N, C-alpha and C positions, 0 to 999 in steps of 0.2 A: 409383213417383211419375214423373210426366212434366214437364218444364220447358221453357219456350221463352223467349227473351228478344230484344228489338230496342229500337231507339231511333228515334222518329219527329220529323220537323220539320213542324208544322203548316203548312198553305197560307195559312190566313187566322187571324190573331189579333188581339187587341185592342191597338191602338196605345197606348205610352207615352211621353207628350210630356215633354220636358224638355230643358234645355240642356247640351251636353257641353262639359265643362271640361277644358283641358289638365292634364297631371299636375303641373306646376309653376306654373299660373296661379292668382292669387288670385280668389276669388268677387267679383262686383260688389257692392261696398258692404260687403264682409266683411273678414275678417283671416285670415292664415296662422297655423295652429296648429302648433306643434312639440311632438312627443312624445318622452319619453324614458323610460327604465327602469332599473331596477338589480336585481341578484339578490342576495337576502339568504341567506346560508349559515350554517346552524345546526350547532354542534358541541355535543355532550354529552360532558364529561371528567370521568372518575372519577379522583380524586388520592387515592392510599393510601400510608401510611407503611410502614415495614419490617414492622411487625406486622400489616399488612393491613386497619387502621382507616382510615376516610375522614379526610382532611385538611380541616378547615374554616378559615374566617377569611381566606381568599385574596381578593384584589381582582382587577379587570381589569387593573391595572399589574403584577400579578405573572406574567401570560402574556404570551408571545410567540408570534404566529401567522403562519405563512408559507404561501403557496399557490404551488407550483412554484417555491420560492425567493423569491418577492416578499413582502416583509411586508405584513401587512394590519392595518387599524385596527380595534380591537373597538368595535362600536357598541353592543352589547347584551350584558348580563351579569347573571347571576342565579344564586343557590344554592338548590338543592333539597335540603331536610333530611328525610331518611328515617330514622327510628329502626332501630337494629340489631335490637333485640327488640320489635317492634311488639305492641301489645296487641290483644286479640280485641274485636271489636265486641260491643255488647250482644246478648244472645240474643233469638231471636225470642219475642214475647210469647205467641203462639198459633199453632198450625199452621193455624187458620182464617183468619189474616191472609194467607194466600198464596192469591190469586185466580188461577185458571186462565182465561185469556182465550179466548173463542170463536175468535177469530182473530188471527193475529199482525199487528201493524203494522209498516210500514216507516218508519224514522226515518233521521236523518244523524248524522254524527259532527260536533259542534258545536265550532267553534273558540272558544278562550278569548278574551273581551274584556280589553283592558288593565287595566280597572278592577275585574275580577271575580276574577282569581286562582283560578278554579275548580279548577284541576289542579296547582297549586303545592303542593309537599310531599306529593305522592301517587304511588304506583306506578300505571301504566297497563297493564293486562292485557286483551288482546282475544281471546276465545275464538272460534276460527274453524273451522267444521264443514264439511268437504267431503262434502256429502251425495250427490254424484252417483257417487262410486266406491266408498263404503263400504257393504258388505253390511249388512243388517238387525242382525245380531248385533253388528258393530263399532259400529254407531250407538248401540245400546243401551248398550254398554260406554263409549263416549265420553260420552254425556249422563249416565251414573251418575257418572263421575268428576268431570264438571263440577259436578253437584249436591252431590256429596261435598265438593268444595273450598269451594263457595259456602256450604254449610250448616255446615262444621265447621272449615275452615281458612283462610278469608278473614279478613284482618286490617282494622284501622280505617283504615290508610293505602291500601288497595286500592281502585282504581276499575276495574270490570270492564264491558267492552262485549261484545255478543254478535253475531257475524256468520256469515252461513251462504251457502254456494255451493250453489245448487239450481236446476235448471231453466234453466241458462245464465246466471244473474245472481247477482250478490253483493248480499245484502240485509243492512242493518244492523237487526237485530231489537231492539236495545237500546244506547243511547248510553251512555258511561262514568257509571257510577253505583256507590254503595255501598249501595244499597237491596236487601238480600238477598231480602227477600219478592218484590220485582218480578224479579230475576234468577232465582229458583226458579221463578217462574210462567211465565217464558218458556221455561225449559228444560223444564218439565213439559209446555208446549203444543206444542213441536216434534214433529212427526210422524215416527215411525220407519219408514223405508221410502220416504220421499217423495224425489224427485229422482234415484231411481236409474235404471239402465238404460244408464250410461257405463262399466261395468266393463270392464277390458281382456280382450281375447281374444287368446290366443297361438296361433300357428301354428307350433309347432316340435315337437320329439320329445315335449314333455310334454303335448300337448293330446290330447283324447279321441279315440277311434277311433269315429266315429258311423256307419261302414259306408258313407258316401257315396262316390261314385266321384271326386267333385270337390267341394272346397270354396273357398269365396271367401277369398282373402287378406285378412286383418283389419290388415295392417300400416298402410294409408293411414288407416283410421278410428283406430287407436290414436295415430298422429302427431297427428292433429288433436285427439283427446281430451286428450292430454297437453299440448298447446299451450293448450288451453282452460282446463285446471286450473291451468297455471301463468300465464295471463293473468289468471285470476280472482284469484290471489294478488297479481299485480302491481296489480290495481285496488284490492284491499283496502289494500295498503301506501300507494297513492296517497291513499286517503280518510284514513288516519291521518296522513299527512304534513303535513296542516293544523296539527297541534299541535307546538310546538317541544320538548316534553318528550321523554323517553325513552319509547318504546312497545315492548312485547313482544307479538308475535302468536303465540298458542299454536294450533298447526295440527294438527287431528286428522284423520287419514287412513289408509287402509289400504295405505300405500306409494304410490309412483309409479315406474313404470318408463319411463324414456327409451328412445327407439327410435334407438340409436346417435348420430349427428350431426344428426339431422333436428330434434330439439328444443332444440339447443344454443343457437340464437339467442334463443329465448324464455326459457330458463333464464337467460342473462345479462341480459336485459331485466328479468326479475322481480327478480334480485338487485340490479341497478342501482337499480331504483325503490325497493327497500327501503333502500338505503344513502342515497339522496337524501332519503328520507323520515324517517331515523332509526329505522327499524323493525328489530327483531331477530326472526327466525324460531326459534320453539321447536317443531319438529315432533313429535308424539307418534304412534307407530305404534299404532293402536287394535287391531290383531290380537293385542296382548299377546305373552306368551310361547308361540311355536309349536313343538309337537313334530310335526315334519312327516315324513310317511310317504314312504319312498323314491320310490314311484310315485304319489303324491297320495293325498288322502283320498276319502271317500265323497261328496264334493260334486260329483265330475265322474266321467266314465266312464274307464276305463283306457285308456293309450295302446296302440296296436297296432304290429305289425311287429317288426322286428329290434330296435328301439330298447329294448324291455323287457329283452332279454337281453344286449345290448352295454354296458348302463350309461348309454347316451345319454339316455333317458328321466329317470332318477333325476337325473342331472347338470343337465338342462334345468330341473327342478322347483326345485332348489337355487339354480341361477343366477338364475332369475327372481325368486325371493324376495330373494336378496341385492341384485339390481340395484334392486328397488323400495325397498329401505332405503338404497342408496347416494344416492338422489336427495334423500331426506329429510336425509341427513347433509350433502350439498352445500348445500342451502338454510341449514341451521343453521350450518355452519362459515363460509360466506362472509359471513354478516351478523352474526356474533358470538354466536350461541346454541348450544345443545346439543340433541341429539335423544335422546328416550327410546325405546329400542327393547328388544325381548324382556322386558318387565316388565309384570305384570298390574296393578299399582297406577297405573293411568294418571293419578291425581291427583297422583302425586309428580313428573310433569313440570311441572305448574302450579305446584307448590311450588318447584321448581328455578328456573322462570322468575322467580317472584317474588323469592326470595332473592338471585337474581344482581343485582337492582338496588339499590344503596346510595346514599348521598348523593352528589349530582355537582352541576358546574357547567354552565350553558348559557351558551354563548358564541356570539354572532352578529357577523358582519361582511358588509359589502357587498364582493363580490369585485372586484378590479381587472381581471379577465380577462373582458371582455364579449363575446369573440368566440363566436358561437354554432355552434361547430365540433364539439360532442358529445364531445371528447376527454377523457382522464382528467386530473383536476387533483389532484395529490398535496399533502396537508396535513401540516404539522408543527407540533405545539404544544409548547411547552417553558416551563419556570419560570424566571423572571429570577433567583430566589433562588439563590444558591450555597451550597454546603455542606449542603444538605438533601437527604437520601436518600428520594426519592419515586418511586412508578410511576405513569404517566399512562396511561390506558386511553380511546381516543377513536377515532373514525373516521378511517381513514388517507387518505381521499380520496373523490372522487365525480366522476362523468361530468357535464361540462356540457351545458347546454341545446343542442339542435340545431333549427335552422330546417327546415321542411318542404322547402325546395328542396335541402337536404343529406340527406334521407332516402334510404336504399336501399329495395330491394324488401321485405325483412323488416321494416324500420321502418314501412313504409306498411300492410303487412298487420297488423301490432300495433296500429296506430293504429286501424283500422277495427274490429278485434275488441275492443279496449278500449272504444271508443265504443258498440259493440253491447251490451256487457254494463253500461253505466252506466245507473243508474235514472233519471237525469235527462236530458232530451232536450237535444240540442245544436241550437241555432236559428241558426247561422251561414248557412245556406242556407234558403230557403223552399221547402217541398215540399207540394203538394197531391195527395191520392190518392183513386182511386175503385176499390172492389172490387165485382165482380158475380159472379153464379153462374147456370149454365145446367146443366140435367139432362142427364147423359151416358147412364146406364142406371138400373136400379133402385137402384143403390147409390152411384155416383160423380157428383160435379158438376165441371165445368169452371169454374175460377175465374180469370178475366183480372183483372189488377192493373194499373192505369194510373197512373204518378206523373208529375206536372207540375212543372218547375222553371223559374222566370223566366229568360230568357236574359240579362237585365241583371245577374245574380248571378254569371255565369259568365266565365271569361277565355278569350280565344282564344289558341291557340299556333300557331306557324307550323312547317311541316313540309314541305320540298321545294317551297318556294313558295306552298303552299296553306294556307289558315286552317281550323283545326279545333278543337273544344273536346273536352277529355278528361274524362270522368267515371267514377268509381268506384261500384259499387252493391253492397250487401250487405244482406240481409235474412233473416228466419226467420219461420215461423209456429209457434206454440204452441197446444196445446189447453188446456182449462180447467184442467187439472191442472198446467201448466207444462211438459209433455213437448215437446220439439221435433219436429214432425211432418215439416216440410220446409224447406229453406233455398236461398237463391239468391246467387250470387256472380258478378258480371259487371264487366267493365272494357270501356268502349266509346270509340271515337273517331268522334265525329261530324264528318265533313267537310263544311265549309261553303264550296263554291266560289264565289268572288265575293261572299261575305257579309263585311261590315265590322263592326267592333265597334258602330258605330251601329245597324245593321241587327239585330244581335243583341239589342240592348236593347229591340227590339220584338217579339222572336220567342220564345216560351216553348218549351221542349223537353220531349217526353213519352217517357217510357220505359215499355215494356210487358213484363211476363212473365205467366207463367200457371201455375196448379198443378191438380192433380187431388186433391179432397179428399172425405171422407165427411161426412155431416150432423154438426152440432155447433157448439159455440161455440169461436171461436178468437181469438188475439190475433197481429197482426202488427207486426213492428218493422222499419222500413226506413230505411237510411242511404244517402244520396248525398254524394259528396265531389268537389269540384273538383280535379283532379289538378294544376293549375298552382299553386294557392294554398293547397291543404289545408284549405279551408273545409268544414265538414260540416254537414248538415242531417238531422234526425230526423223520422220520422213514425211514430207507434204509436196503434194503435187496436184495438178489439175488433170482431168482425163474426160473425154467425151464419149458417150454412147450414142452412135448415129442411129437415126431411124431408117433401118433397112427396108422398111416397107415402101419408102419413097425412092428406092434405088431402081431406076428404069434403064438407064444407059449401060450399066455395068452388071455383071454378076454379083449378086449380094453374098459377101461372104463374112465370117466371124473374124475374131482375132486369130493369128498364127501363133501357135505355141511350139517352141523349139525346146527340145530336151535331151539330155545326155543319159537318161536313166529311167528305168521302169522298176518299181517296187512292189511287192505283194502288200495288199491291204492290211494284212495282219502284222506287217512289220512297222507299220505307222504307229506312233505313240499319241494316243487320243488324248485331248486335254478336256474336252467337254462331251457330254451325252450326244450321242449321234442324232442327227436330224435326217430320219430315213427319206423324207420327201425330197430334201435337198441333195441327199447322197445319191438318189436315184436320177437327179436332174443333172448331176456333175458329168458332163460328156468325157473328161480325163480320167474317169474310172471305168474301166471295161474288163469284163472277164476276170475279175478279181485282181487286176493289176491297176496301179497308180502311175500315171504319168506325171512326173515332176517337172515343171516349167524351169528352164535354166535362166534364172534372173538376170545373171551377168552376161549370158551367151558366150561363154568360154568352153570350148571343147578340145578334146585330146585326139591327136591323130592316132589312126589305129583302131579307133572305136566307132560306134555307130551314133549318128544324130538322128532323133526322131522328130517328126513334124506331123502335127496334127492341126486341122481347121474344118471348118463346116461351110458348105455352100447352101444357099436358100433359093428354091424356085417358087416364089409367092403365088404368081399368076398362072402357072403351067397347070393345064388340065390333068396332066400325068408327068413324073419324073422324066427329065430329058437327060440322055447320057452326057457326061462332062469328061473332058480331058484335062489333066493336071501334070506338071512335071516342075522339078526344082533345078535351079542353075546357080553355081557359085562363080562369081567374078572376082578377080584380084586386079584391081584397077579397071582398065578397060578390056582385060583379057578373060576369056571364058575358060576356066579350068576345070570345071565339072557340070555335067547336066545329065540328068536321069532320063530314062525313056519315057516317053507320056504314058501315063496310066488311064485306062477308061474306067470312069466311075458310073455305075449303074445302079447300085443299091442305094435306096433311100429310107429314111425312117417313117414310120406310119404315123404322120402328123400333118396337120394343116399347112405347115411350112414347107413339106417336101424336103426335108433337111437331108442333105448329101455329105456323110462324113468322108474326109480325106485324109488319108496318112501315108507316111513314107518312113522307111528306115534306109538311112543313107550311110554307107561305109566310106567314112573319110579316108581310109587307106593310108597311104604314106604322103599326105599333103604336107607341104613345107609349113611350118609354123608362120603365123602372120595374121593379118586382117583380110577379111574377105567381105563380099556382099552376097547376101543370101537372097534370091528372088523365087517367089512361088508364083506360078502362072496358072490360070485356070481358064479354060476355053468351053464355049458351048458352040459346037459346029453348025447345029441348026439355026439358032437365032443370031449367031455371029456376035455375040457377046463375050467379054472378057474380063477378067479380074487379075490384077497385079499386086503383089505384096513385096516389099524389100526391107532388108535391116542389115546392119553390119553384124559379123561375128568374128571371133578370135580363135584360131586353132594353135595349140601349144603341144609340144612334144611330150 
């Protein structure tokens, strides 16, 4: 895969008119608005007597709460009553009541309304399936355990949600419910084997001897994969944090092996997110009880070299397995849960998570420490009653919120990765995007992607006396099955010499990257972040790369690029090291000039509109001349049409690529909306191709 990236400052843009107001100046005729906020801290406290039974009947006045030694006023108090011997729900009337849905729908975790009390006196259990790193056999065991619990062991006070990590995203397949028929239908519909392809590959003495002279080191990939798994858990915990009750997340996985200290930052972030959200992790090793062969089983080839005879290979196999369980143990112990290891009855882990939740008190207070420093705040809760022997179980503290300007590098990376996995788009920044395609050879297509961000939404930073804007970009392209095909990660600093904030407000910024893809249907998700304020914008859409080799009825053409400007390549502000191979393949760069696609397709009257496309004559023995022209319609009225241009020049390649370009003077066209149509004709074969899209002309 080949990727290139750059950031461009267009030379001509649509002006944005408005009055610039000082930071502390009131608006004319308006009023100054002051905003403030408070952080509500929720604690769930289990109070038990000497014999281990829950103590009920306490009030808010019976508790004393301090944070870092400072007394806190209890503003919210509630008692959740959970029976110690809960009754089983009614049996399912008929197996036919379970409907298997054709396609799983994605829902949300619904917060409780103050007047609804939907979750009161219920246990909240979230079944979380990591489908990316579990082999198919482990997925089968995990789903079978979940169905066993729902069908025979679920109680009347249990509310169960189903979450899945697959294809780089965390999906909520079912919100909390006690509808066993619905839960079983979801579990039946989940496809075994989906989302795979992220299993860890080790490069040590236990790895198979493939006979290759040199193998790529998988360490970097494994670091990224473990971070994504932990970040997905963090996202799931944050989703559950909307609820004030106790939440237990039952995490089905085939172990998770960290790569020394490389994943420690994300591990701590995941645990902290769970603590803040009141979520307890209950990992279940879906591999069950494993009787491991000293040199590995038949699922992989034998290790080679002296390691087989020195014991290093057998030791590496055992060490890797134990390390994969150590991570699960750390997630559980640091959040108050337990891990089910080396047990074939996986449903037992769900039962243990359920039975660990007894009646408890929900205490809420507004912290008096409002400093956004991200430091740990220790909480102490005690009973005011003397002479009463009780045990209190609660969260011992949490990490405070942290403002973006206090983020370190790891915090910023986690913020982008978390935003990339969110199902809901973030719209703090406005992003427009155009995706085009040009055929490179019989199999591959060059796909340039251009994203435009209004300059008025960015903040200038000063460095060494010059003004510049800092932008972070991250994106990924997935196929129709949810598999990540390629991704891009870029950090750019666009230096704006002599540019002021007022000028930036009138100047949109365009970022360009490019991919090489095969024909198919894809989804692209792209994020941009202002590195000064932390504001994020998301763009997500599906696009199709057609197989032009199969086009026989019409002339095969590429995407049509409409542009209002050309810039010299040296005027572009490069953000990454150039990839010469990709630059040479980019058809929008010719003769030292760069054609900048008009993402919004807004053009000014009196200026030129540039049109570029390619036609392909795959099966022709020699390039055949083509005729092409451009037509503008306003409604059903033709307002402009160029003279037909005879295209005879073809590129020296097997596709017989025919570049087609126009410079159209818009003249004094009235402002308004038009339909732009491109027509390409082959007089000899009597084939044609048509392309049409709306444009806007402004004065």
